[in-house]
C-alpha positions, 0 to 999 in steps of 0.5 A, a space after each residue: 713352364 716356370 716353377 711358379 706356374 708349375 706350383 700354382 697349377 699343381 696346387 689348384 689341381 691339388 685343392 680340387 682333388 682334396 675336395 674330392 677326397 673329402 667327398 669320398 671320405 664323407 661318402 665312405 664314412 656314410 656307407 660304412 656306418 649306414 650300410 652293412 660291411 657285406 654291401 660295402 664289400 660288394 660295392 668295392 668288388 664292383 668298383 675294382 672289377 670296373 677299373 680292370 675291365 675299363 682299362 681294357 675297354 679304354 685301350 689307352 685312349 684316355 692317356 693317348 689323347 693327352 699325348 696327342 694334345 701335347 704333340 699337336 700343340 707343339 706342331 700348332 695344329 690342335 684343331 686336329 684333335 677333333 677327329 682323333 677324339 671321335 675315332 677314339 670313341 669308336 675304339 672304346 665302344 667296340 672294345 666294350 661290346 667285344 668284352 661283353 660278347 666274350 664274357 657271355 660266350 666264355 663264362 656261365 654263372 656256375 663257373 664264376 660262382 665256383 671261381 669266387 665262391 659266391 653266388 652273387 659274383 656273376 651278377 655283379 660282374 655282368 652289371 659292371 660289363 653292361 656299364 663299361 661303355 658309360 664308364 669308358 666314355 666318362 674316363 675318355 671325356 675327363 682326359 679330353 677336357 684336360 687335353 683341351 687345357 681345361 684342367 680345373 673342369 677335368 678335375 672337377 669331373 674326376 674328383 667331385 662329380 664322379 662321387 656326387 651321384 652315388 652319394 645322393 643315390 645312397 642317401 635316397 636308398 637309406 631313406 627308403 630302406 633299399 641298401 642292397 641297391 648300392 651297387 646299382 646306384 654306383 653304376 647308374 652314376 656313370 650313365 649320367 656322367 657320360 651324358 653330361 661330359 659328352 655334351 661338354 666335350 662336343 661343345 669344347 671341340 666345336 669351339 676350337 679355333 682353326 689355324 692357318 695350318 692344315 689339320 693333320 689326319 690320323 687313322 684309327 690304326 695309327 691312333 690304336 698303335 699309339 694307344 695300345 701300348 699305353 693301354 697295356 700299362 694302364 691295364 697293368 696299373 689298374 689291375 695292380 690297384 684292384 687285383 688284391 681286392 679281387 683275390 681277397 674275394 676268392 679267400 675272404 668274405 665281402 666284409 673283409 673286402 670292405 675293411 681292406 678297401 677303406 685302408 686302400 682309400 686312406 693310403 691313396 689320399 697320399 697320391 694326391 700330390 703325385 696325381 695333381 702334378 702328373 696332370 699338370 706336367 703330362 702334356 708339357 713333358 710331351 711338348 718338351 720332348 718333341 723339342 728335345 730340350 732335356 735341360 728344361 725336362 730335368 728342371 721340370 721333373 726335379 721340381 715336380 718330384 720335390 712338390 710331390 714329396 713335400 705334400 705327400 709326407 705331410 699327409 703320410 705323417 698324419 695317417 701314420 700317427 693316427 691310423 687306428 683312430 681314423 679307421 675307428 671312424 668308419 665303424 665297428 671292425 674297420 680297425 682290424 685293417 690298421 696293420 694293412 694300412 701301415 704297409 700301404 702307407 710305406 708303399 706310398 712313401 716310396 711312391 712319393 720319392 720315386 717321382 713321375 716315372 710312369 707318366 714320363 715314359 708314356 709321354 716320351 714314347 717309351 710305352 713299350 718299356 713301361 709296359 714291360 716294367 709294369 707287367 713284371 710288377 703285376 706278375 710279382 704282385 699277383 704271385 705275392 697276393 696268392 702267396 700271402 692272402 691265404 695265410 695273412 688275409 688283408 695284411 698279406 694283400 698290403 704286403 704284396 702291394 708294398 713289395 711290387 710297388 718298390 720293385 717296379 718304381 725302382 726299375 723305372 727310375 734306373 731305366 729313365 736315368 740310363 736312357 735320358 740321364 734324367 733323375 726322376 727320383 727325389 734329389 
């Protein structure tokens, strides 16, 4: 992949993601101004719960489908991805049912109420679990579309279509004065997305051209062996993104969760460049590594990290300079998350200079090493959240995120260089 191709594809994805961020920004502005902070907090609690449990149900299949696409492309046997996909569907459906069964057997309403100090938590978690199959299928389908070389459509599902249903439903709820059903509207959106994305994936798989080479066969056991290590890293990453909100729900009310979640979403805007570049280079990393061409690998990583940094620093600067004014747009009370937002922006600045370390390890067969790094980062993150949140609330949650992100990104950078002499950090 030339520098020109990398830049063009990354910017194409970035443009779509930017529209997605604008849509999410508009949706967040809408619900924070027309729904109570408690209702917004319930929505963010469910969103965080679904991300964590979704990571378990997916079992890394959404990451490994990208790995297999790069591997099979290098071997000129891309048609083999059909059977892999349907076996992955069986994996996520099975794990979704296992999670539901374990939750019903191990927890009752009084236990969950005691843990979260809220009578609503049990119902909210149960609703999230019932939606797991639809959420997991949607996430797998989005990355399968990407694996089949339709990155633009994949990003439209991930960044645009994902928020359109809940936005429309939220408007309807306001019209009929049914604000408490915001959570249900959000979850039902994934039912619709799973159906439409499934139809598209099946059509794309049916249209794959057969090659002269015989299709390769992978058993569910082999797929699981590849996916499981990726699952651990994905789960650890999802938990790091969500655990602060879940722990906040133990010590603070849903209104504080709403205020903090807005600052998290604003800070996450700065990851647009990182995610856009990762989406483009992931299958390419797997393909180059399969060919053992480390010179091309270093060039790819070097230019990727520079693109990530230069785009991110522009967004970071705007958010840093006008943080309080931007937070005030979301309604009364949201400006109290200003200090938390500054901490989170600092975390994302470090993220932008660290390069695509996680995706590099995943695509080069170092999933186990990435798991160890992320689990260490997650352990530190959880410990710091429990240490800071009781005394500092949302500011403590932001401090925990900043510290743990610096630690695990630094370890990843050193590990990649020590193993492959590849500099993933900004140079």
